[in-house]
C-alpha positions as CSV (number, residue, x, y, z in Angstrom):
1,M,16.6,-7.7,43.0
2,K,14.8,-4.8,44.5
3,T,11.9,-3.2,42.7
4,N,13.9,0.1,42.2
5,E,16.7,-1.8,40.5
6,I,14.3,-3.5,38.1
7,L,12.7,-0.2,37.3
8,I,16.1,1.4,36.6
9,L,17.0,-1.5,34.3
10,L,13.8,-1.3,32.4
11,A,14.2,2.5,32.0
12,A,17.7,2.0,30.7
13,A,16.6,-0.7,28.3
14,A,13.8,1.5,27.0
15,A,16.2,4.5,26.6
16,A,18.7,2.3,24.7
17,F,15.9,1.0,22.4
18,F,14.6,4.5,21.5
19,L,18.1,5.8,20.9
20,L,19.0,2.9,18.6
21,K,15.7,3.2,16.8
22,K,16.3,6.9,16.1
23,N,19.7,6.2,14.7
24,A,18.3,3.4,12.5
25,V,15.9,5.9,10.9
26,A,18.6,8.5,10.5
27,A,20.8,5.9,8.6
28,V,18.2,5.5,5.8
29,Q,17.4,9.3,5.5
30,P,18.8,11.0,2.4
31,A,21.3,13.8,3.2
32,G,19.8,17.2,3.7
33,T,16.4,16.1,5.1
34,S,15.5,16.7,8.7
35,S,12.9,14.0,9.0
36,L,11.1,11.4,6.9
37,A,8.1,13.7,6.6
38,D,10.3,16.2,4.7
39,M,11.0,13.7,1.9
40,V,7.5,14.0,0.3
41,S,5.4,17.0,-0.1
42,G,2.0,17.8,-1.7
43,I,1.7,19.5,-5.1
44,F,-0.9,22.3,-5.4
45,N,-3.9,21.2,-7.6
46,P,-5.6,24.2,-9.2
47,A,-8.5,22.2,-10.7
48,M,-11.9,23.7,-10.1
49,A,-15.2,21.9,-9.7
50,G,-16.1,20.4,-13.0
51,D,-12.4,20.1,-14.2
52,P,-11.2,16.5,-14.7
53,G,-8.5,16.7,-11.9
54,F,-10.9,18.2,-9.3
55,G,-10.5,16.5,-5.9
56,W,-7.3,14.7,-6.8
57,Q,-4.2,15.0,-4.5
58,Y,-0.7,14.9,-6.0
59,F,2.6,14.3,-4.3
60,T,6.3,14.8,-5.3
61,N,7.1,11.1,-5.0
62,G,4.7,10.2,-7.9
63,T,1.8,9.3,-5.7
64,A,-1.7,10.5,-6.5
65,I,-5.0,10.0,-4.5
66,D,-8.3,10.2,-6.4
67,P,-11.5,11.7,-4.8
68,A,-12.7,8.2,-3.8
69,G,-9.5,7.6,-1.8
70,N,-7.8,5.2,-4.2
71,Y,-4.0,5.5,-4.3
72,Y,-2.0,5.5,-7.5
73,F,1.8,5.4,-7.9
74,E,3.4,6.5,-11.1
75,G,0.1,6.1,-12.9
76,R,-0.8,2.6,-11.6
77,K,-3.5,1.9,-9.0
78,V,-1.8,0.4,-5.9
79,W,-4.5,0.5,-3.3
80,S,-8.3,0.7,-3.5
81,A,-10.3,2.4,-0.8
82,P,-13.0,0.3,0.8
83,Q,-16.4,0.8,-0.6
84,W,-18.9,1.2,2.2
């Protein structure tokens, strides 16, 4: 095979891979969402400095992140940030 033919075959294989990968992601997306990033959004936290919730981040899927970077899901700690 010539180099050009090999390059064309590789490009076609890469295109097929990315098209199939995109369709696989679309198959698991809930209806009405345009991307996986649209499925979860942040919730505004109005806590001020000195309030118990200050520095926490809350998300619509039940995830919360404390000021130290530890992750909680539905009230249970699921990941601890490394302590440097």
